[in-house]
C-alpha positions as CSV (number, residue, x, y, z in Angstrom):
1,M,98.9,131.1,127.8
2,T,101.4,128.3,128.0
3,G,102.3,127.2,124.5
4,A,104.6,126.5,121.7
5,L,105.5,128.9,118.9
6,L,103.1,128.5,115.9
7,A,103.9,130.0,112.5
8,L,100.9,131.4,110.7
9,P,101.1,132.4,107.0
10,G,102.0,136.0,106.6
11,R,102.1,136.6,110.4
12,E,104.7,136.7,113.2
13,L,105.3,133.6,115.3
14,T,102.6,133.4,117.9
15,L,102.3,131.4,121.1
16,M,99.9,128.4,120.6
17,P,98.1,127.8,123.9
18,W,98.5,124.6,125.9
19,V,96.8,123.3,129.0
20,R,98.1,120.5,131.4
21,F,96.3,117.6,132.8
22,D,97.6,115.1,135.4
23,D,97.2,111.5,134.2
24,Q,95.1,110.8,137.3
25,Y,92.6,113.5,136.2
26,P,89.8,111.3,135.0
27,I,89.9,109.0,138.0
28,H,90.2,111.6,140.7
29,R,87.4,111.3,143.2
30,K,85.9,114.7,142.4
31,V,86.1,114.2,138.7
32,A,85.1,110.6,138.4
33,G,81.9,111.2,140.2
34,L,80.7,113.8,137.6
35,S,78.0,113.0,135.1
36,D,79.1,112.9,131.5
37,A,77.9,116.4,130.7
38,A,79.4,117.8,133.9
39,F,82.7,116.1,133.1
40,R,82.7,117.6,129.6
41,L,81.9,121.1,131.0
42,N,84.6,120.9,133.6
43,S,87.2,119.8,131.0
44,A,86.2,122.4,128.4
45,A,86.2,125.1,131.1
46,I,89.9,124.5,131.7
47,F,90.7,125.0,128.1
48,W,88.4,128.1,127.9
49,C,90.1,129.8,130.9
50,S,93.5,129.2,129.4
51,R,92.5,130.4,126.0
52,N,90.9,133.6,127.4
53,G,93.4,134.3,130.2
54,T,90.9,134.3,133.0
55,D,93.1,132.4,135.5
56,G,90.4,129.8,136.2
57,F,87.4,132.2,136.4
58,V,84.2,131.4,134.5
59,P,81.9,134.4,134.4
60,E,78.2,133.7,134.5
61,E,77.5,135.6,131.3
62,D,80.1,133.5,129.4
63,L,79.0,130.1,130.7
64,D,77.1,129.3,127.4
65,Q,80.4,129.8,125.4
66,V,82.4,127.3,127.4
67,C,81.0,124.2,125.8
68,A,78.3,124.5,123.2
69,Q,77.6,120.7,123.3
70,V,76.4,120.9,126.9
71,R,72.8,122.0,127.2
72,D,71.7,123.8,130.3
73,P,75.2,124.4,131.5
74,A,74.1,126.2,134.7
75,R,72.7,122.9,135.9
76,F,76.0,121.1,135.4
77,A,78.0,124.0,136.8
78,A,76.0,123.5,140.0
79,E,76.9,119.8,139.9
80,C,80.6,120.7,139.6
81,V,80.2,122.9,142.7
82,R,78.6,120.1,144.6
83,R,81.5,117.7,143.7
84,G,84.1,120.3,144.7
85,T,85.6,120.7,141.2
86,W,84.3,124.3,141.0
87,H,83.5,127.0,143.6
88,I,81.2,130.0,143.5
89,A,83.3,132.9,142.6
90,A,83.1,134.6,146.0
91,Y,84.1,131.5,147.9
92,E,87.3,131.7,149.9
93,C,89.1,128.4,149.4
94,A,92.0,127.5,151.7
95,S,94.1,126.1,148.8
96,G,96.8,128.4,147.6
97,D,96.3,127.1,144.0
98,C,92.7,128.1,143.9
99,P,92.0,131.3,142.0
100,G,89.1,132.5,144.1
101,P,87.6,134.6,145.5
102,R,86.6,136.8,142.5
103,E,84.3,139.7,142.1
104,G,81.2,139.3,139.9
105,R,78.9,136.4,139.4
106,G,80.4,133.1,138.2
107,W,82.6,130.2,139.2
108,V,86.2,129.4,139.7
109,I,87.9,126.1,138.9
110,H,89.3,124.5,142.1
111,D,93.1,124.4,142.1
112,Y,93.3,125.7,138.5
113,L,96.7,127.3,139.2
114,Y,98.3,124.1,140.4
115,Y,99.1,123.1,136.8
116,Q,98.1,126.2,134.7
117,P,100.2,129.4,134.7
118,T,98.6,132.7,135.4
119,K,97.9,135.2,132.6
120,D,100.8,137.4,133.8
121,E,103.2,134.4,133.8
122,S,102.2,133.4,130.3
123,E,102.6,136.9,128.9
124,A,106.0,137.2,130.5
125,A,107.0,133.9,128.9
126,Q,105.8,135.1,125.5
127,K,107.7,138.4,125.9
128,K,110.9,136.5,126.8
129,R,110.6,134.3,123.8
130,Q,110.2,137.3,121.5
131,E,113.3,138.9,123.1
132,Q,115.3,135.7,122.6
133,K,114.1,135.5,119.0
134,S,115.4,139.1,118.5
135,S,118.7,138.2,120.3
136,G,119.1,135.2,118.1
137,G,118.8,137.3,115.0
138,K,121.4,139.8,116.3
139,L,123.7,136.9,117.1
140,G,123.5,135.7,113.6
141,N,124.3,139.1,112.3
142,H,127.3,139.3,114.6
143,R,128.7,136.0,113.4
144,R,128.1,136.9,109.7
145,W,129.3,140.5,109.7
146,H,131.8,140.6,112.6
147,E,133.3,137.2,113.3
148,A,133.5,136.2,109.7
149,R,135.1,139.5,108.6
150,G,137.3,140.1,111.7
151,V,135.4,143.3,112.5
152,T,134.8,144.6,116.0
153,D,131.8,146.8,116.7
154,P,131.8,148.5,120.1
155,D,128.0,148.6,120.2
156,C,127.8,144.9,119.7
157,P,127.4,143.0,122.9
158,W,129.0,139.9,121.5
159,C,132.1,141.8,120.3
160,G,132.6,143.1,123.8
161,G,132.5,139.6,125.2
162,D,129.5,140.2,127.4
163,A,127.0,138.4,125.2
164,P,123.5,137.8,126.5
165,S,122.1,134.3,126.5
166,V,120.0,133.3,123.6
167,S,118.9,130.0,125.1
168,D,115.2,129.2,124.5
169,R,115.0,127.2,127.7
170,Y,113.7,128.4,131.0
171,P,114.8,127.2,134.4
172,I,112.4,124.7,135.9
173,G,111.1,125.8,139.2
174,G,109.4,123.8,142.0
175,S,105.9,124.4,140.6
176,D,104.1,122.0,138.3
177,R,102.7,124.9,136.5
178,S,105.9,125.9,134.8
179,V,105.4,128.1,131.7
180,I,107.6,125.7,129.6
181,A,105.4,124.4,126.9
182,P,105.4,120.6,126.6
183,S,107.1,119.4,123.5
184,R,105.0,117.5,121.0
185,P,105.5,113.8,121.3
186,V,107.7,112.3,118.5
187,P,106.2,109.1,117.3
188,S,108.6,106.2,117.6
189,V,109.3,104.5,114.3
190,A,110.2,100.8,114.3
191,D,113.1,100.0,112.0
192,V,111.4,97.2,110.3
193,S,113.6,97.7,107.2
194,N,116.8,97.1,109.0
195,Q,117.0,93.4,108.3
196,Q,116.0,93.9,104.7
197,S,118.5,96.7,104.3
198,R,121.3,94.5,105.5
199,R,120.3,91.7,103.1
200,N,120.0,94.1,100.2
201,A,123.5,95.4,101.0
202,R,124.7,91.8,100.5
203,G,122.9,91.7,97.2
204,E,120.5,88.9,98.2
205,P,117.0,89.2,96.6
206,P,114.1,88.6,99.0
207,E,113.0,85.4,97.1
208,D,116.3,83.7,98.1
209,H,115.6,84.0,101.8
210,D,114.7,80.8,103.6
211,D,112.0,82.4,105.7
212,V,110.4,83.9,102.6
213,I,110.3,80.5,100.8
214,S,108.9,78.9,103.9
215,S,106.3,81.6,104.3
216,V,105.2,81.3,100.6
217,R,104.9,77.5,100.8
218,K,102.8,77.7,104.0
219,Q,100.5,80.3,102.6
220,M,100.0,78.6,99.3
221,K,99.1,75.4,101.1
222,T,96.6,77.3,103.3
223,T,95.1,79.4,100.5
224,T,95.0,76.9,97.6
225,G,95.5,73.5,99.2
226,R,98.4,73.0,96.9
227,T,101.8,71.9,98.1
228,V,104.6,73.8,96.3
229,G,108.3,73.0,96.3
230,A,111.1,75.4,97.1
231,D,111.8,76.3,93.5
232,E,108.2,77.1,92.8
233,A,107.9,79.1,96.0
234,R,111.0,81.1,94.9
235,R,109.3,81.8,91.5
236,I,106.1,83.0,93.3
237,A,108.1,85.2,95.6
238,A,110.0,86.7,92.7
239,S,106.7,87.6,91.1
240,I,105.4,89.2,94.3
241,F,108.5,91.3,94.9
242,G,108.9,92.2,91.3
243,S,105.5,94.1,91.4
244,A,106.2,95.8,94.8
245,K,106.2,99.6,94.5
246,R,108.4,100.3,97.5
247,P,111.0,98.6,99.6
248,V,109.6,95.8,101.7
249,G,110.4,95.8,105.4
250,N,109.3,92.3,106.3
251,P,109.6,90.1,103.1
252,A,108.2,86.9,104.6
253,A,105.0,88.6,106.0
254,Y,104.7,90.7,102.8
255,A,104.7,87.6,100.6
256,A,102.2,85.8,102.7
257,E,99.8,88.7,102.8
258,A,100.2,89.1,99.0
259,I,99.1,85.5,98.5
260,R,96.2,85.9,100.9
261,R,94.9,89.0,99.2
262,E,95.3,87.6,95.7
263,P,91.7,86.9,94.3
264,N,92.7,83.7,92.4
265,P,96.2,82.6,93.4
266,A,95.9,79.3,91.6
267,V,95.5,81.2,88.3
268,R,98.2,83.7,88.9
269,W,100.7,81.1,90.1
270,P,99.6,77.8,88.4
271,A,101.4,74.6,88.9
272,P,104.3,73.9,86.5
273,R,103.3,72.3,83.2
274,G,103.5,68.5,83.1
275,K,103.4,68.1,86.8
276,P,100.2,67.1,88.6
277,E,99.2,68.9,91.8
278,P,99.5,66.4,94.7
279,H,96.9,65.8,97.4
280,Q,94.0,67.0,95.2
281,P,90.6,65.5,95.8
282,G,89.8,62.5,93.7
283,L,93.4,61.5,93.2
284,T,93.8,59.1,96.1
285,M,92.7,55.5,96.4
286,P,90.7,54.4,99.5
287,L,92.2,51.7,101.6
288,P,90.5,49.5,104.2
289,G,90.1,51.2,107.5
290,G,89.4,54.6,106.0
291,R,93.0,55.4,105.2
292,D,94.2,56.9,102.0
293,A,97.0,55.6,99.9
294,A,99.9,57.8,99.1
295,P,99.1,60.1,96.1
296,R,100.1,58.8,92.7
297,E,100.7,60.3,89.4
298,P,97.3,60.5,87.5
299,D,96.9,59.1,84.1
300,T,97.0,62.1,81.6
301,A,96.3,60.0,78.5
302,G,93.2,61.3,76.8
303,M,92.8,64.2,79.2
304,P,91.6,67.4,77.4
305,P,93.8,70.4,77.7
306,R,93.1,72.8,80.6
307,E,91.7,76.2,79.8
308,P,94.1,79.1,80.8
309,D,91.8,80.5,83.4
310,A,90.5,77.2,84.7
311,D,91.2,76.1,88.3
312,P,93.9,73.4,88.1
313,A,92.4,71.5,91.1
314,E,88.9,71.4,89.6
315,H,90.4,70.4,86.2
316,W,92.2,67.4,87.6
317,A,89.2,66.4,89.8
318,A,86.9,66.5,86.8
319,H,89.2,64.3,84.8
320,A,89.5,61.8,87.6
321,R,85.7,61.6,87.9
322,R,85.4,60.9,84.1
323,M,88.0,58.2,84.3
324,L,86.2,56.5,87.2
325,A,82.8,56.8,85.4
326,E,84.2,55.1,82.3
327,K,85.8,52.3,84.3
328,S,82.5,51.7,86.1
329,R,80.6,51.4,82.8
330,E,83.2,48.9,81.5
331,V,82.8,46.8,84.6
332,S,79.1,46.8,84.3
């Protein structure tokens, strides 16, 4: 089969099978018109033929093994024949890439050989890979025992200058069903740490970055309703990055997410002692027209101390309500 080399524990390298699909496969007229079960049977049959080296032939006695999830596969095989994705085995198709006709009862997948190599081509490719692997080992011995020691062996093809090629690549022909196994896609990795690495190289801690400070202030305002200054935002950021277990690629986004995920950010990062939290409910004076006066420093005289785990906003609001209630009683 087409494939890539697969190392199995305790065994020689083997060829792991591959099959090829055009990206237009699911929207091709013949395929798109199949029912779900027939579509699954047709797709599974391509893999089954490649795995078993049948060159696109599905024997009637093996149909149940092609796709165990499809019940009554003969019914959907007939549907594949009606849509033209399969032929009866004895059918003589005019396409040169169609594997039929075949002896015996069964079906053939139309144009199977357009993308998939034959069994003989796959075996030849596997044999060539094994030969090249052997040649590669001999070349290594030549370099180690002959070149490195200045020894010439008349039986060594590399010493004589007529060295065979040890390339593991095959020439690409005009057919789309080349036996070259497709390489595994290498996932692209975004270098999100590049900016952070440059800053670390300059010795700048993340909490000193303007974008981090701005992000912390914005998220604290959104999460707690409290407006924090630049110095307090820098202190919060230092606390966040001090507990980070690995390098941070995007400090600003990381800090904002840490605040958002914190169960009680007002307790973990309370307001500095001796400074009221501005813009808290109950700390503004109503003006005519429904407008609010600018926030003012609340009177802390007689205010009971705040419990360590108490919400600062609720603490200030409760104190303000007590003060207003006392003044209302004095007036009355």
